[in-house]
C-alpha positions in Angstrom: 89.7 175.2 110.8 90.9 177.3 107.8 94.1 179.2 107.4 95.6 181.8 105.2 99.3 182.4 105.1 101.4 185.2 103.8 105.2 184.5 104.4 107.7 186.9 102.9 111.3 186.9 103.8 113.7 189.7 104.8 116.2 190.7 107.4 116.4 194.4 107.4 114.2 197.5 106.7 114.7 198.3 103.1 116.1 201.8 102.2 117.6 202.7 105.7 121.3 202.6 106.5 122.0 199.9 109.0 123.1 202.3 111.8 119.6 203.9 111.7 117.7 200.8 112.1 116.9 200.2 115.9 118.5 197.2 117.6 120.7 196.4 114.8 124.5 195.9 115.7 125.5 198.9 113.6 122.8 201.0 115.5 124.2 199.8 118.9 127.8 200.5 117.8 126.8 204.1 117.0 125.2 204.6 120.4 128.1 203.1 122.2 130.4 205.5 120.5 128.2 208.3 122.0 127.1 206.8 125.5 129.6 204.2 126.2 129.0 200.6 127.1 127.7 201.4 130.7 125.3 204.0 129.3 123.7 201.7 126.7 123.5 198.9 129.2 121.7 201.0 131.8 119.3 202.4 129.2 118.5 198.9 127.9 120.1 199.4 124.5 121.3 196.2 123.0 121.6 194.5 119.5 119.1 192.0 118.1 120.5 189.5 115.6 119.6 190.2 112.0 118.4 186.8 111.5 116.1 186.4 114.6 112.5 185.9 114.0 109.9 186.7 116.7 106.6 184.9 116.5 103.7 186.9 118.0 100.6 184.8 118.7 97.3 187.0 119.0 94.2 185.2 120.1 91.3 187.2 118.7 87.6 187.3 119.8 85.1 190.1 119.1 87.8 192.9 118.9 86.5 194.8 115.9 87.0 198.2 117.5 90.7 197.7 118.5 92.2 195.1 116.3 93.6 197.1 113.4 95.1 199.6 115.8 96.7 196.8 117.8 98.1 195.1 114.6 99.6 198.3 113.5 101.4 198.7 116.9 102.8 195.1 116.7 104.0 195.7 113.0 105.7 199.0 114.0 108.1 197.2 116.4 111.5 197.2 114.6 112.0 193.3 114.9 111.5 190.8 112.1 108.2 189.0 113.0 105.9 186.3 112.3 102.4 187.5 113.5 100.0 184.6 114.1 96.4 185.7 114.4 93.8 183.2 115.6 90.1 184.2 115.2 88.1 182.3 117.8 85.0 182.5 115.7 84.2 186.1 116.4 80.6 187.4 116.0 81.0 191.2 115.7 82.7 191.5 112.2 86.3 190.8 113.4 86.5 187.8 111.1 85.9 190.0 108.1 88.5 192.3 109.2 91.0 189.5 109.5 90.1 188.3 106.1 90.7 191.7 104.8 94.1 192.0 106.4 95.1 188.7 105.0 94.1 189.9 101.5 95.9 193.2 101.9 99.1 191.3 102.9 98.9 189.1 99.9 98.8 192.2 97.7 101.7 194.0 99.5 104.0 191.5 101.4 106.0 193.1 104.2 109.5 191.7 104.8 109.5 192.6 108.4 106.1 191.2 109.1 105.0 187.7 108.1 101.2 187.4 108.6 99.3 184.2 109.3 95.6 184.1 109.9 93.8 181.0 111.4 90.1 180.8 111.8 88.3 178.5 114.3 85.0 177.2 113.1 83.5 177.6 116.5 84.3 179.5 119.7 86.6 177.5 121.9 88.3 180.1 124.2 91.5 181.9 124.6 93.6 179.0 125.7 92.5 177.0 122.6 93.3 180.0 120.4 96.7 180.4 121.9 97.4 176.7 121.5 96.4 176.8 117.9 98.8 179.9 117.4 101.7 178.0 119.1 101.2 175.2 116.6 101.8 177.6 113.7 104.7 179.4 115.0 108.2 179.1 113.3 110.1 181.8 115.1 113.1 181.6 117.4 111.2 183.3 120.2 107.4 183.2 120.7 105.3 185.8 122.6 101.6 186.0 123.4 99.8 189.3 122.7 96.2 190.1 123.5 94.1 191.6 120.8 93.0 194.7 122.7 95.1 197.7 123.7 95.9 196.8 127.3 99.4 195.7 126.6 101.9 197.9 124.6 103.9 196.1 121.8 106.5 198.7 122.0 107.9 196.9 125.1 108.8 193.8 123.1 112.6 194.7 123.0 112.8 195.0 126.8 111.0 191.6 127.2 113.2 189.8 124.6 116.5 191.0 126.1 117.0 188.4 128.8 116.4 185.7 126.2 118.7 187.1 123.6 121.4 187.6 126.1 121.1 184.0 127.0 119.9 184.6 130.6 116.3 183.3 130.4 114.2 180.6 128.7 111.0 182.3 129.6 110.1 186.0 130.4 106.9 187.1 132.2 105.9 190.8 131.9 104.6 191.9 135.3 101.9 194.6 135.6 102.6 194.9 139.4 106.4 195.5 139.7 105.6 199.2 139.9 107.9 201.4 137.7 105.7 201.4 134.6 102.4 203.4 133.9 99.4 201.4 135.1 95.8 202.5 134.7 93.9 202.4 138.0 90.8 200.2 137.8 89.2 197.4 139.8 90.6 196.7 143.3 89.0 193.4 143.4 90.7 192.3 140.2 94.1 193.3 141.6 93.3 191.5 144.9 92.3 188.4 142.8 95.5 188.5 140.8 97.6 188.8 143.8 95.8 185.7 145.5 96.0 183.6 142.4 99.7 184.5 141.8 100.5 183.8 145.6 98.8 180.4 145.3 100.5 179.5 142.1 103.9 180.4 143.6 103.2 178.1 146.5 102.7 175.2 144.1 105.5 176.1 141.6 108.1 177.6 144.0 108.5 180.6 141.8 108.4 184.2 143.1 106.3 185.8 140.3 104.4 189.0 141.0 101.9 188.5 137.9 101.1 184.9 137.0 98.0 186.0 135.0 99.9 188.4 132.7 99.3 188.2 129.0 102.9 188.8 128.2 104.8 185.5 128.4 107.7 185.1 126.1 109.5 181.8 125.3 112.5 180.4 123.5 111.7 178.0 120.7 112.8 175.1 122.8 110.9 176.2 125.9 107.6 176.4 123.9 108.1 173.4 122.0 108.3 171.4 125.3 105.0 173.0 126.5 102.5 173.7 123.9 101.7 170.2 122.8 100.6 169.3 126.4 98.3 172.3 126.9 94.8 171.3 127.9 93.0 174.4 129.1 90.7 176.2 126.5 89.8 179.3 128.5 91.9 181.6 130.8 93.0 178.5 132.8 95.8 178.4 130.2 97.8 181.0 132.3 98.3 178.9 135.5 98.6 175.8 133.4 101.6 177.4 131.4 103.1 178.7 134.6 103.1 175.3 136.3 104.6 173.6 133.2 107.3 176.2 133.0 108.2 175.6 136.6 108.1 171.8 136.3 110.5 171.9 133.4 112.9 174.0 135.5 113.1 176.7 132.8 115.0 179.9 133.7 112.4 182.5 134.3 112.8 186.3 134.3 110.2 189.0 135.2 110.2 192.5 133.8 107.8 195.4 134.6 105.4 196.4 131.8 102.9 199.1 131.5 99.1 198.3 131.6 96.2 200.2 130.1 93.4 198.1 131.5 89.9 198.4 130.1 86.3 198.3 131.6 83.7 195.6 131.0 81.9 198.3 128.9 85.0 198.5 126.8 85.0 194.8 126.1 86.9 193.1 129.0 85.9 189.4 129.1 87.3 187.7 132.2 85.0 187.1 135.1 84.6 185.5 138.4 83.9 182.1 136.9 87.4 182.2 135.3 88.9 183.0 138.7 87.5 179.9 140.1 88.7 177.9 137.1 92.2 179.3 137.7 92.1 178.1 141.4 91.3 174.7 140.1 94.1 174.8 137.4 96.7 175.9 140.0 96.0 172.8 142.1 95.6 170.5 139.1 98.9 171.4 137.2 100.7 172.2 140.5 100.3 168.4 141.1 101.1 167.0 137.6 101.3 167.8 133.9 
């Protein structure tokens, strides 16, 4: 495994007055003067501490066509971030793109976006890449982001709010709560997700609507109690993480998210074999760590 790190430091976007930078206390105060406390609360407007660092873990495998667009969207979120990209030995040129991104960041550091690129020397699977990413994070909050365009990084502030307000240790972003845009695709995938989530809930005694979601967000303490114990190297990491969250009795919130699913022709990778593996993992990790 090799790794390239670019770690600048900074708390605010240079050249902008504080009241114009989204999610700063000054920005919120200016909106409260206009909308009032109740209006801001109902619209989901709140302040993110200046010194908060969000670590975004992105497992990457053969995403040459989408990755630069995805990274630009992640970087555009107005939160100070550490972005940890783990290339799982891509074969389509993605590795070269990541090396170029690392070199560009060396030349022009971004105070709002600390970039770290890690390369697996052989393909191991999404779970292995996520665990590698977790091991390199330093942020106060840690979030998983897929490398395609199915999930929208613009929703990070909504997902972080229950943690920042001290209500949650873990937040799941649900594709099935119903009040966000959702591309209509495979019914069998939807049904499979519902069955797996129901079975997971039976073992964990949680009432999630989307156990298999990519968007899982953790406090530093929560993820440090989980990631060293992770064993699954493919998509089985989703039920494994969920079971371990439940076993540690962490406070879990679930928020609706949008979802722009892609077809297999567009690069979707999960298959029936992964569904059966998820079933095994639900039972296995439902019984013990």
